All heavy atoms as TSV, in Angstrom:
chain	resi	resn	atom	element	x	y	z
A	1	MET	N	N	-161.117	81.797	97.115
A	1	MET	CA	C	-161.601	80.708	96.367
A	1	MET	C	C	-162.559	81.099	95.180
A	1	MET	O	O	-162.468	80.503	94.177
A	1	MET	CB	C	-162.355	79.767	97.317
A	1	MET	CG	C	-162.794	78.447	96.673
A	1	MET	SD	S	-161.311	77.465	96.232
A	1	MET	CE	C	-162.068	76.022	95.633
A	2	ASN	N	N	-163.284	82.261	95.365
A	2	ASN	CA	C	-164.182	82.643	94.328
A	2	ASN	C	C	-163.453	83.171	93.112
A	2	ASN	O	O	-163.940	83.011	91.973
A	2	ASN	CB	C	-165.060	83.783	94.854
A	2	ASN	CG	C	-166.203	83.228	95.793
A	2	ASN	OD1	O	-166.501	82.046	95.681
A	2	ASN	ND2	N	-166.671	84.077	96.610
A	3	SER	N	N	-162.263	83.757	93.327
A	3	SER	CA	C	-161.528	84.151	92.171
A	3	SER	C	C	-160.976	82.985	91.281
A	3	SER	O	O	-160.924	83.085	90.057
A	3	SER	CB	C	-160.333	85.024	92.608
A	3	SER	OG	O	-159.458	84.242	93.391
A	4	MET	N	N	-160.720	81.882	92.001
A	4	MET	CA	C	-160.311	80.667	91.263
A	4	MET	C	C	-161.484	80.150	90.401
A	4	MET	O	O	-161.271	79.636	89.243
A	4	MET	CB	C	-159.849	79.577	92.142
A	4	MET	CG	C	-158.559	79.981	92.936
A	4	MET	SD	S	-157.235	80.439	91.721
A	4	MET	CE	C	-156.339	78.928	91.878
A	5	LEU	N	N	-162.695	80.253	90.937
A	5	LEU	CA	C	-163.831	79.770	90.153
A	5	LEU	C	C	-164.127	80.714	88.940
A	5	LEU	O	O	-164.382	80.187	87.838
A	5	LEU	CB	C	-165.105	79.803	90.967
A	5	LEU	CG	C	-165.138	78.694	92.082
A	5	LEU	CD1	C	-166.380	78.853	92.960
A	5	LEU	CD2	C	-165.211	77.308	91.401
A	6	ALA	N	N	-163.884	81.951	89.162
A	6	ALA	CA	C	-164.015	82.905	88.003
A	6	ALA	C	C	-162.945	82.654	86.937
A	6	ALA	O	O	-163.272	82.664	85.774
A	6	ALA	CB	C	-163.931	84.347	88.495
A	7	ILE	N	N	-161.783	82.348	87.292
A	7	ILE	CA	C	-160.696	82.027	86.312
A	7	ILE	C	C	-161.052	80.694	85.570
A	7	ILE	O	O	-160.926	80.610	84.407
A	7	ILE	CB	C	-159.386	81.965	86.999
A	7	ILE	CG1	C	-158.886	83.326	87.435
A	7	ILE	CG2	C	-158.299	81.370	86.059
A	7	ILE	CD1	C	-157.698	83.337	88.382
A	8	GLY	N	N	-161.522	79.744	86.390
A	8	GLY	CA	C	-161.982	78.503	85.723
A	8	GLY	C	C	-163.130	78.688	84.692
A	8	GLY	O	O	-163.129	78.119	83.685
A	9	ALA	N	N	-164.085	79.539	85.110
A	9	ALA	CA	C	-165.209	79.825	84.282
A	9	ALA	C	C	-164.772	80.491	82.994
A	9	ALA	O	O	-165.207	80.233	81.859
A	9	ALA	CB	C	-166.210	80.604	84.962
A	10	ALA	N	N	-163.765	81.365	83.105
A	10	ALA	CA	C	-163.266	82.135	81.952
A	10	ALA	C	C	-162.592	81.147	81.008
A	10	ALA	O	O	-162.705	81.277	79.780
A	10	ALA	CB	C	-162.365	83.308	82.423
A	11	ILE	N	N	-161.776	80.308	81.594
A	11	ILE	CA	C	-161.055	79.292	80.737
A	11	ILE	C	C	-162.042	78.342	80.011
A	11	ILE	O	O	-161.894	78.103	78.835
A	11	ILE	CB	C	-160.033	78.502	81.606
A	11	ILE	CG1	C	-158.946	79.441	82.021
A	11	ILE	CG2	C	-159.550	77.356	80.777
A	11	ILE	CD1	C	-157.987	78.855	82.969
A	12	ALA	N	N	-163.142	77.948	80.713
A	12	ALA	CA	C	-164.095	77.134	80.150
A	12	ALA	C	C	-164.847	77.815	78.908
A	12	ALA	O	O	-165.128	77.183	77.961
A	12	ALA	CB	C	-165.120	76.693	81.133
A	13	VAL	N	N	-165.134	79.096	79.128
A	13	VAL	CA	C	-165.892	79.816	78.058
A	13	VAL	C	C	-164.898	80.148	76.805
A	13	VAL	O	O	-165.406	80.388	75.798
A	13	VAL	CB	C	-166.423	81.073	78.619
A	13	VAL	CG1	C	-167.047	82.050	77.566
A	13	VAL	CG2	C	-167.460	80.827	79.667
A	14	LEU	N	N	-163.587	79.935	76.951
A	14	LEU	CA	C	-162.671	80.165	75.873
A	14	LEU	C	C	-162.876	79.134	74.747
A	14	LEU	O	O	-162.320	79.271	73.678
A	14	LEU	CB	C	-161.255	80.137	76.354
A	14	LEU	CG	C	-160.795	81.402	77.159
A	14	LEU	CD1	C	-159.341	81.225	77.575
A	14	LEU	CD2	C	-160.947	82.620	76.244
A	15	THR	N	N	-163.624	78.116	75.066
A	15	THR	CA	C	-163.886	77.104	73.976
A	15	THR	C	C	-164.640	77.709	72.781
A	15	THR	O	O	-164.533	77.193	71.737
A	15	THR	CB	C	-164.711	75.887	74.524
A	15	THR	OG1	O	-165.934	76.416	75.107
A	15	THR	CG2	C	-163.975	75.139	75.614
A	16	GLY	N	N	-165.322	78.850	73.068
A	16	GLY	CA	C	-166.017	79.469	71.983
A	16	GLY	C	C	-165.032	80.064	70.931
A	16	GLY	O	O	-165.424	80.114	69.748
A	17	ILE	N	N	-163.880	80.460	71.315
A	17	ILE	CA	C	-162.826	80.864	70.400
A	17	ILE	C	C	-162.468	79.731	69.471
A	17	ILE	O	O	-162.383	79.970	68.218
A	17	ILE	CB	C	-161.588	81.506	71.119
A	17	ILE	CG1	C	-162.058	82.734	71.918
A	17	ILE	CG2	C	-160.498	81.820	70.144
A	17	ILE	CD1	C	-160.914	83.270	72.771
A	18	GLY	N	N	-162.197	78.672	70.018
A	18	GLY	CA	C	-161.836	77.459	69.156
A	18	GLY	C	C	-162.867	77.084	68.196
A	18	GLY	O	O	-162.652	76.730	67.023
A	19	ALA	N	N	-164.179	77.121	68.663
A	19	ALA	CA	C	-165.277	76.814	67.813
A	19	ALA	C	C	-165.475	77.805	66.697
A	19	ALA	O	O	-165.675	77.414	65.518
A	19	ALA	CB	C	-166.541	76.710	68.663
A	20	GLY	N	N	-165.214	79.053	66.995
A	20	GLY	CA	C	-165.360	80.089	66.007
A	20	GLY	C	C	-164.250	79.945	64.927
A	20	GLY	O	O	-164.565	80.037	63.713
A	21	ILE	N	N	-163.046	79.627	65.332
A	21	ILE	CA	C	-161.982	79.439	64.400
A	21	ILE	C	C	-162.229	78.226	63.468
A	21	ILE	O	O	-162.091	78.216	62.241
A	21	ILE	CB	C	-160.712	79.341	65.085
A	21	ILE	CG1	C	-160.267	80.711	65.771
A	21	ILE	CG2	C	-159.521	78.914	64.168
A	21	ILE	CD1	C	-159.055	80.657	66.674
A	22	GLY	N	N	-162.722	77.195	64.162
A	22	GLY	CA	C	-162.994	75.877	63.435
A	22	GLY	C	C	-164.044	76.017	62.400
A	22	GLY	O	O	-163.968	75.579	61.291
A	23	ILE	N	N	-165.129	76.742	62.807
A	23	ILE	CA	C	-166.231	76.937	61.846
A	23	ILE	C	C	-165.861	77.846	60.724
A	23	ILE	O	O	-166.224	77.554	59.536
A	23	ILE	CB	C	-167.492	77.522	62.658
A	23	ILE	CG1	C	-168.067	76.477	63.591
A	23	ILE	CG2	C	-168.564	77.964	61.619
A	23	ILE	CD1	C	-169.110	76.997	64.529
A	24	GLY	N	N	-165.071	78.785	61.005
A	24	GLY	CA	C	-164.582	79.737	59.915
A	24	GLY	C	C	-163.719	78.934	58.950
A	24	GLY	O	O	-163.814	79.163	57.701
A	25	TYR	N	N	-162.810	78.143	59.487
A	25	TYR	CA	C	-161.883	77.323	58.619
A	25	TYR	C	C	-162.725	76.287	57.795
A	25	TYR	O	O	-162.515	76.130	56.572
A	25	TYR	CB	C	-160.871	76.602	59.516
A	25	TYR	CG	C	-159.850	75.813	58.674
A	25	TYR	CD1	C	-158.807	76.496	58.113
A	25	TYR	CD2	C	-159.877	74.450	58.622
A	25	TYR	CE1	C	-157.866	75.823	57.375
A	25	TYR	CE2	C	-158.903	73.764	57.921
A	25	TYR	CZ	C	-157.956	74.414	57.320
A	25	TYR	OH	O	-157.000	73.720	56.616
A	26	ALA	N	N	-163.671	75.670	58.374
A	26	ALA	CA	C	-164.509	74.668	57.637
A	26	ALA	C	C	-165.324	75.369	56.546
A	26	ALA	O	O	-165.449	74.829	55.494
A	26	ALA	CB	C	-165.423	73.947	58.671
A	27	THR	N	N	-165.884	76.571	56.863
A	27	THR	CA	C	-166.606	77.217	55.822
A	27	THR	C	C	-165.739	77.663	54.644
A	27	THR	O	O	-166.144	77.592	53.488
A	27	THR	CB	C	-167.274	78.486	56.524
A	27	THR	OG1	O	-168.089	78.061	57.601
A	27	THR	CG2	C	-168.186	79.230	55.464
A	28	ALA	N	N	-164.532	78.092	54.995
A	28	ALA	CA	C	-163.623	78.493	53.922
A	28	ALA	C	C	-163.344	77.307	52.969
A	28	ALA	O	O	-163.322	77.391	51.767
A	28	ALA	CB	C	-162.332	79.061	54.491
A	29	LYS	N	N	-163.002	76.141	53.626
A	29	LYS	CA	C	-162.697	74.961	52.858
A	29	LYS	C	C	-163.947	74.438	52.045
A	29	LYS	O	O	-163.754	73.991	50.935
A	29	LYS	CB	C	-162.130	73.892	53.758
A	29	LYS	CG	C	-160.802	74.181	54.311
A	29	LYS	CD	C	-159.736	74.374	53.218
A	29	LYS	CE	C	-158.426	74.629	53.747
A	29	LYS	NZ	N	-157.402	74.847	52.714
A	30	ALA	N	N	-165.049	74.542	52.664
A	30	ALA	CA	C	-166.289	74.130	51.904
A	30	ALA	C	C	-166.593	75.038	50.677
A	30	ALA	O	O	-166.942	74.568	49.649
A	30	ALA	CB	C	-167.499	74.148	52.864
A	31	THR	N	N	-166.311	76.356	50.917
A	31	THR	CA	C	-166.467	77.238	49.760
A	31	THR	C	C	-165.483	76.979	48.631
A	31	THR	O	O	-165.848	76.943	47.419
A	31	THR	CB	C	-166.245	78.737	50.253
A	31	THR	OG1	O	-167.153	78.974	51.280
A	31	THR	CG2	C	-166.497	79.685	49.076
A	32	GLU	N	N	-164.238	76.595	48.994
A	32	GLU	CA	C	-163.264	76.232	47.982
A	32	GLU	C	C	-163.684	74.967	47.272
A	32	GLU	O	O	-163.543	74.815	46.047
A	32	GLU	CB	C	-161.884	76.023	48.654
A	32	GLU	CG	C	-161.174	77.254	49.109
A	32	GLU	CD	C	-159.914	76.928	49.842
A	32	GLU	OE1	O	-159.385	75.897	49.677
A	32	GLU	OE2	O	-159.408	77.868	50.514
A	33	ALA	N	N	-164.185	74.000	48.056
A	33	ALA	CA	C	-164.624	72.719	47.482
A	33	ALA	C	C	-165.756	72.877	46.482
A	33	ALA	O	O	-165.804	72.260	45.398
A	33	ALA	CB	C	-165.024	71.736	48.500
A	34	VAL	N	N	-166.756	73.736	46.845
A	34	VAL	CA	C	-167.855	73.992	45.909
A	34	VAL	C	C	-167.359	74.737	44.659
A	34	VAL	O	O	-167.853	74.492	43.532
A	34	VAL	CB	C	-168.980	74.755	46.650
A	34	VAL	CG1	C	-170.040	75.294	45.666
A	34	VAL	CG2	C	-169.609	73.907	47.656
A	35	ALA	N	N	-166.415	75.659	44.862
A	35	ALA	CA	C	-165.909	76.386	43.674
A	35	ALA	C	C	-165.174	75.439	42.776
A	35	ALA	O	O	-165.224	75.580	41.502
A	35	ALA	CB	C	-164.935	77.448	44.181
A	36	ARG	N	N	-164.483	74.400	43.252
A	36	ARG	CA	C	-163.765	73.459	42.465
A	36	ARG	C	C	-164.717	72.372	41.810
A	36	ARG	O	O	-164.460	71.880	40.678
A	36	ARG	CB	C	-162.713	72.757	43.281
A	36	ARG	CG	C	-161.617	73.588	43.672
A	36	ARG	CD	C	-160.682	72.833	44.552
A	36	ARG	NE	N	-159.720	73.742	45.238
A	36	ARG	CZ	C	-158.439	73.728	44.998
A	36	ARG	NH1	N	-157.921	72.833	44.148
A	36	ARG	NH2	N	-157.627	74.531	45.596
A	37	GLN	N	N	-165.758	72.048	42.554
A	37	GLN	CA	C	-166.658	70.895	42.085
A	37	GLN	C	C	-168.063	71.246	42.489
A	37	GLN	O	O	-168.649	70.774	43.417
A	37	GLN	CB	C	-166.218	69.587	42.775
A	37	GLN	CG	C	-166.517	68.379	42.048
A	37	GLN	CD	C	-165.849	67.148	42.696
A	37	GLN	OE1	O	-165.446	67.265	43.839
A	37	GLN	NE2	N	-165.945	66.082	41.929
A	38	PRO	N	N	-168.725	72.088	41.700
A	38	PRO	CA	C	-170.091	72.584	41.925
A	38	PRO	C	C	-171.136	71.461	42.023
A	38	PRO	O	O	-172.110	71.610	42.741
A	38	PRO	CB	C	-170.394	73.526	40.802
A	38	PRO	CG	C	-169.102	73.835	40.117
A	38	PRO	CD	C	-168.220	72.744	40.421
A	39	GLU	N	N	-170.889	70.346	41.341
A	39	GLU	CA	C	-171.923	69.314	41.365
A	39	GLU	C	C	-171.991	68.582	42.719
A	39	GLU	O	O	-172.950	67.841	42.999
A	39	GLU	CB	C	-171.680	68.284	40.193
A	39	GLU	CG	C	-170.392	67.502	40.280
A	39	GLU	CD	C	-169.190	68.278	39.613
A	39	GLU	OE1	O	-169.375	69.448	39.189
A	39	GLU	OE2	O	-168.135	67.626	39.620
A	40	ALA	N	N	-170.993	68.770	43.519
A	40	ALA	CA	C	-170.994	68.134	44.903
A	40	ALA	C	C	-171.538	69.044	45.968
A	40	ALA	O	O	-171.259	68.831	47.108
A	40	ALA	CB	C	-169.507	67.670	45.197
A	41	ASP	N	N	-172.245	70.041	45.526
A	41	ASP	CA	C	-172.649	71.039	46.530
A	41	ASP	C	C	-173.528	70.424	47.631
A	41	ASP	O	O	-173.357	70.779	48.804
A	41	ASP	CB	C	-173.482	72.127	45.714
A	41	ASP	CG	C	-174.015	73.202	46.626
A	41	ASP	OD1	O	-173.264	73.574	47.532
A	41	ASP	OD2	O	-175.074	73.751	46.386
A	42	GLY	N	N	-174.388	69.589	47.332
A	42	GLY	CA	C	-175.324	68.970	48.354
A	42	GLY	C	C	-174.558	68.223	49.454
A	42	GLY	O	O	-174.754	68.320	50.616
A	43	LYS	N	N	-173.597	67.384	48.944
A	43	LYS	CA	C	-172.855	66.572	49.909
A	43	LYS	C	C	-171.960	67.445	50.808
A	43	LYS	O	O	-171.822	67.183	52.022
A	43	LYS	CB	C	-171.992	65.562	49.184
A	43	LYS	CG	C	-172.748	64.427	48.519
A	43	LYS	CD	C	-171.845	63.434	47.810
A	43	LYS	CE	C	-172.622	62.356	47.168
A	43	LYS	NZ	N	-171.777	61.389	46.521
A	44	ILE	N	N	-171.336	68.383	50.140
A	44	ILE	CA	C	-170.413	69.334	50.896
A	44	ILE	C	C	-171.276	70.150	51.996
A	44	ILE	O	O	-170.751	70.223	53.046
A	44	ILE	CB	C	-169.686	70.269	49.943
A	44	ILE	CG1	C	-168.722	69.426	49.054
A	44	ILE	CG2	C	-168.958	71.337	50.696
A	44	ILE	CD1	C	-168.171	70.267	47.949
A	45	THR	N	N	-172.460	70.619	51.539
A	45	THR	CA	C	-173.276	71.349	52.547
A	45	THR	C	C	-173.651	70.449	53.761
A	45	THR	O	O	-173.570	70.933	54.843
A	45	THR	CB	C	-174.523	71.871	51.815
A	45	THR	OG1	O	-174.064	72.715	50.721
A	45	THR	CG2	C	-175.283	72.685	52.780
A	46	LYS	N	N	-174.065	69.244	53.475
A	46	LYS	CA	C	-174.415	68.319	54.556
A	46	LYS	C	C	-173.267	68.168	55.526
A	46	LYS	O	O	-173.463	68.207	56.724
A	46	LYS	CB	C	-174.873	66.992	54.044
A	46	LYS	CG	C	-176.191	66.990	53.398
A	46	LYS	CD	C	-176.576	65.618	52.781
A	46	LYS	CE	C	-177.822	65.665	51.935
A	46	LYS	NZ	N	-178.090	64.362	51.348
A	47	LEU	N	N	-172.078	67.860	54.985
A	47	LEU	CA	C	-170.877	67.614	55.851
A	47	LEU	C	C	-170.539	68.902	56.597
A	47	LEU	O	O	-170.147	68.881	57.735
A	47	LEU	CB	C	-169.792	67.173	55.047
A	47	LEU	CG	C	-169.957	65.755	54.442
A	47	LEU	CD1	C	-168.789	65.368	53.536
A	47	LEU	CD2	C	-170.000	64.719	55.612
A	48	LEU	N	N	-170.615	70.030	55.901
A	48	LEU	CA	C	-170.295	71.321	56.579
A	48	LEU	C	C	-171.270	71.559	57.766
A	48	LEU	O	O	-170.819	71.940	58.805
A	48	LEU	CB	C	-170.411	72.443	55.571
A	48	LEU	CG	C	-170.228	73.867	56.160
A	48	LEU	CD1	C	-168.872	74.078	56.717
A	48	LEU	CD2	C	-170.553	74.879	55.135
A	49	LEU	N	N	-172.540	71.324	57.552
A	49	LEU	CA	C	-173.491	71.618	58.658
A	49	LEU	C	C	-173.295	70.661	59.822
A	49	LEU	O	O	-173.381	71.007	60.988
A	49	LEU	CB	C	-174.914	71.485	58.174
A	49	LEU	CG	C	-175.344	72.635	57.186
A	49	LEU	CD1	C	-176.833	72.327	56.658
A	49	LEU	CD2	C	-175.383	73.940	57.888
A	50	LEU	N	N	-172.967	69.444	59.566
A	50	LEU	CA	C	-172.654	68.438	60.567
A	50	LEU	C	C	-171.440	68.844	61.432
A	50	LEU	O	O	-171.422	68.867	62.597
A	50	LEU	CB	C	-172.448	67.056	60.017
A	50	LEU	CG	C	-172.048	65.973	60.989
A	50	LEU	CD1	C	-173.271	65.817	61.998
A	50	LEU	CD2	C	-171.793	64.692	60.256
A	51	GLY	N	N	-170.382	69.248	60.691
A	51	GLY	CA	C	-169.161	69.730	61.371
A	51	GLY	C	C	-169.367	70.949	62.163
A	51	GLY	O	O	-168.877	71.101	63.330
A	52	CYS	N	N	-170.121	71.953	61.683
A	52	CYS	CA	C	-170.452	73.155	62.371
A	52	CYS	C	C	-171.291	72.916	63.587
A	52	CYS	O	O	-171.036	73.485	64.641
A	52	CYS	CB	C	-171.132	74.122	61.446
A	52	CYS	SG	S	-170.042	74.880	60.209
A	53	ALA	N	N	-172.202	71.909	63.524
A	53	ALA	CA	C	-172.993	71.627	64.650
A	53	ALA	C	C	-172.207	70.978	65.806
A	53	ALA	O	O	-172.353	71.309	66.891
A	53	ALA	CB	C	-174.093	70.676	64.263
A	54	LEU	N	N	-171.253	70.148	65.403
A	54	LEU	CA	C	-170.346	69.562	66.406
A	54	LEU	C	C	-169.473	70.598	67.116
A	54	LEU	O	O	-169.213	70.511	68.252
A	54	LEU	CB	C	-169.579	68.401	65.806
A	54	LEU	CG	C	-170.337	67.146	65.365
A	54	LEU	CD1	C	-169.438	66.216	64.607
A	54	LEU	CD2	C	-171.004	66.495	66.575
A	55	ALA	N	N	-168.911	71.455	66.250
A	55	ALA	CA	C	-168.063	72.575	66.809
A	55	ALA	C	C	-168.823	73.409	67.716
A	55	ALA	O	O	-168.330	73.887	68.747
A	55	ALA	CB	C	-167.342	73.289	65.688
A	56	GLU	N	N	-170.047	73.777	67.329
A	56	GLU	CA	C	-170.864	74.631	68.173
A	56	GLU	C	C	-171.265	73.977	69.432
A	56	GLU	O	O	-171.399	74.564	70.455
A	56	GLU	CB	C	-172.099	75.096	67.364
A	56	GLU	CG	C	-172.838	76.250	67.998
A	56	GLU	CD	C	-172.064	77.522	68.049
A	56	GLU	OE1	O	-171.166	77.737	67.189
A	56	GLU	OE2	O	-172.167	78.268	69.000
A	57	ALA	N	N	-171.456	72.660	69.402
A	57	ALA	CA	C	-171.809	71.907	70.573
A	57	ALA	C	C	-170.698	72.041	71.676
A	57	ALA	O	O	-170.934	72.178	72.870
A	57	ALA	CB	C	-172.169	70.467	70.307
A	58	THR	N	N	-169.463	71.950	71.174
A	58	THR	CA	C	-168.303	72.091	72.042
A	58	THR	C	C	-168.320	73.420	72.720
A	58	THR	O	O	-168.015	73.544	73.927
A	58	THR	CB	C	-167.042	71.916	71.164
A	58	THR	OG1	O	-167.064	70.693	70.558
A	58	THR	CG2	C	-165.779	71.938	72.065
A	59	ALA	N	N	-168.605	74.461	72.018
A	59	ALA	CA	C	-168.600	75.830	72.538
A	59	ALA	C	C	-169.755	75.871	73.538
A	59	ALA	O	O	-169.610	76.525	74.631
A	59	ALA	CB	C	-168.850	76.877	71.406
A	60	ILE	N	N	-170.876	75.312	73.298
A	60	ILE	CA	C	-172.031	75.314	74.277
A	60	ILE	C	C	-171.672	74.589	75.522
A	60	ILE	O	O	-171.985	75.025	76.640
A	60	ILE	CB	C	-173.361	74.845	73.570
A	60	ILE	CG1	C	-173.748	75.808	72.528
A	60	ILE	CG2	C	-174.347	74.555	74.620
A	60	ILE	CD1	C	-174.873	75.312	71.556
A	61	TYR	N	N	-170.988	73.444	75.373
A	61	TYR	CA	C	-170.585	72.665	76.517
A	61	TYR	C	C	-169.578	73.526	77.435
A	61	TYR	O	O	-169.720	73.581	78.609
A	61	TYR	CB	C	-169.872	71.430	76.157
A	61	TYR	CG	C	-170.729	70.347	75.523
A	61	TYR	CD1	C	-170.232	69.533	74.628
A	61	TYR	CD2	C	-172.052	70.353	75.819
A	61	TYR	CE1	C	-171.049	68.556	73.944
A	61	TYR	CE2	C	-172.927	69.360	75.202
A	61	TYR	CZ	C	-172.352	68.485	74.268
A	61	TYR	OH	O	-173.159	67.510	73.649
A	62	GLY	N	N	-168.736	74.259	76.850
A	62	GLY	CA	C	-167.782	75.082	77.539
A	62	GLY	C	C	-168.545	76.226	78.294
A	62	GLY	O	O	-168.226	76.541	79.421
A	63	PHE	N	N	-169.580	76.811	77.594
A	63	PHE	CA	C	-170.351	77.869	78.208
A	63	PHE	C	C	-171.128	77.288	79.403
A	63	PHE	O	O	-171.207	77.948	80.420
A	63	PHE	CB	C	-171.324	78.431	77.223
A	63	PHE	CG	C	-172.245	79.529	77.644
A	63	PHE	CD1	C	-171.668	80.716	78.017
A	63	PHE	CD2	C	-173.551	79.288	77.705
A	63	PHE	CE1	C	-172.548	81.687	78.461
A	63	PHE	CE2	C	-174.388	80.223	78.266
A	63	PHE	CZ	C	-173.906	81.534	78.602
A	64	VAL	N	N	-171.742	76.130	79.262
A	64	VAL	CA	C	-172.471	75.523	80.317
A	64	VAL	C	C	-171.564	75.202	81.518
A	64	VAL	O	O	-171.955	75.446	82.712
A	64	VAL	CB	C	-173.224	74.308	79.916
A	64	VAL	CG1	C	-173.813	73.536	81.037
A	64	VAL	CG2	C	-174.333	74.656	78.937
A	65	VAL	N	N	-170.396	74.752	81.278
A	65	VAL	CA	C	-169.424	74.434	82.378
A	65	VAL	C	C	-169.062	75.787	83.120
A	65	VAL	O	O	-168.995	75.862	84.315
A	65	VAL	CB	C	-168.131	73.727	81.865
A	65	VAL	CG1	C	-167.058	73.749	82.863
A	65	VAL	CG2	C	-168.566	72.328	81.393
A	66	GLY	N	N	-168.850	76.830	82.322
A	66	GLY	CA	C	-168.505	78.100	82.967
A	66	GLY	C	C	-169.685	78.595	83.814
A	66	GLY	O	O	-169.417	79.073	84.923
A	67	LEU	N	N	-170.934	78.454	83.265
A	67	LEU	CA	C	-172.061	78.834	84.174
A	67	LEU	C	C	-172.219	78.034	85.388
A	67	LEU	O	O	-172.535	78.557	86.454
A	67	LEU	CB	C	-173.359	78.757	83.324
A	67	LEU	CG	C	-173.631	79.873	82.279
A	67	LEU	CD1	C	-174.908	79.589	81.546
A	67	LEU	CD2	C	-173.711	81.188	82.973
A	68	LEU	N	N	-172.006	76.787	85.226
A	68	LEU	CA	C	-172.117	75.889	86.428
A	68	LEU	C	C	-171.032	76.231	87.465
A	68	LEU	O	O	-171.314	76.175	88.686
A	68	LEU	CB	C	-172.036	74.472	86.006
A	68	LEU	CG	C	-173.251	73.801	85.283
A	68	LEU	CD1	C	-172.918	72.454	84.831
A	68	LEU	CD2	C	-174.377	73.851	86.271
A	69	LEU	N	N	-169.832	76.610	87.056
A	69	LEU	CA	C	-168.825	76.969	87.971
A	69	LEU	C	C	-169.193	78.250	88.728
A	69	LEU	O	O	-168.938	78.270	89.908
A	69	LEU	CB	C	-167.482	77.142	87.256
A	69	LEU	CG	C	-166.735	75.830	86.889
A	69	LEU	CD1	C	-165.527	76.285	86.001
A	69	LEU	CD2	C	-166.313	75.142	88.115
A	70	ILE	N	N	-169.837	79.173	88.066
A	70	ILE	CA	C	-170.214	80.446	88.635
A	70	ILE	C	C	-171.385	80.237	89.593
A	70	ILE	O	O	-171.388	80.691	90.746
A	70	ILE	CB	C	-170.427	81.521	87.625
A	70	ILE	CG1	C	-169.200	81.954	86.932
A	70	ILE	CG2	C	-171.086	82.699	88.283
A	70	ILE	CD1	C	-169.425	82.808	85.771
A	71	ILE	N	N	-172.440	79.523	89.102
A	71	ILE	CA	C	-173.556	79.280	89.932
A	71	ILE	C	C	-173.434	78.407	91.091
A	71	ILE	O	O	-173.824	78.700	92.256
A	71	ILE	CB	C	-174.738	78.730	89.043
A	71	ILE	CG1	C	-175.119	79.762	88.010
A	71	ILE	CG2	C	-175.941	78.333	89.840
A	71	ILE	CD1	C	-176.047	79.247	86.909
A	72	MET	N	N	-172.708	77.260	90.898
A	72	MET	CA	C	-172.475	76.321	92.019
A	72	MET	C	C	-171.398	76.767	92.975
A	72	MET	O	O	-171.348	76.220	94.104
A	72	MET	CB	C	-172.167	74.955	91.487
A	72	MET	CG	C	-173.185	74.457	90.527
A	72	MET	SD	S	-174.813	74.352	91.285
A	72	MET	CE	C	-174.912	72.610	91.535
A	73	GLY	N	N	-170.547	77.723	92.567
A	73	GLY	CA	C	-169.466	78.067	93.447
A	73	GLY	C	C	-169.860	78.969	94.532
A	73	GLY	O	O	-169.482	79.016	95.581
């Protein structure tokens, strides 16, 4: 049973990969947007930070679920 908990924890922590890819993609698109329209820099930065915070929260939730599976198991 413990091996199944470890596999579940590993799968839960994989959310960090998705968050990393999402943040990288968002940063690339924000950089392109600022290069095309420099006067919108402030608005683009605000939206980028909001999106990155939400993506990072998803990764943290996955990490917490993985820890809970290991600790409570």
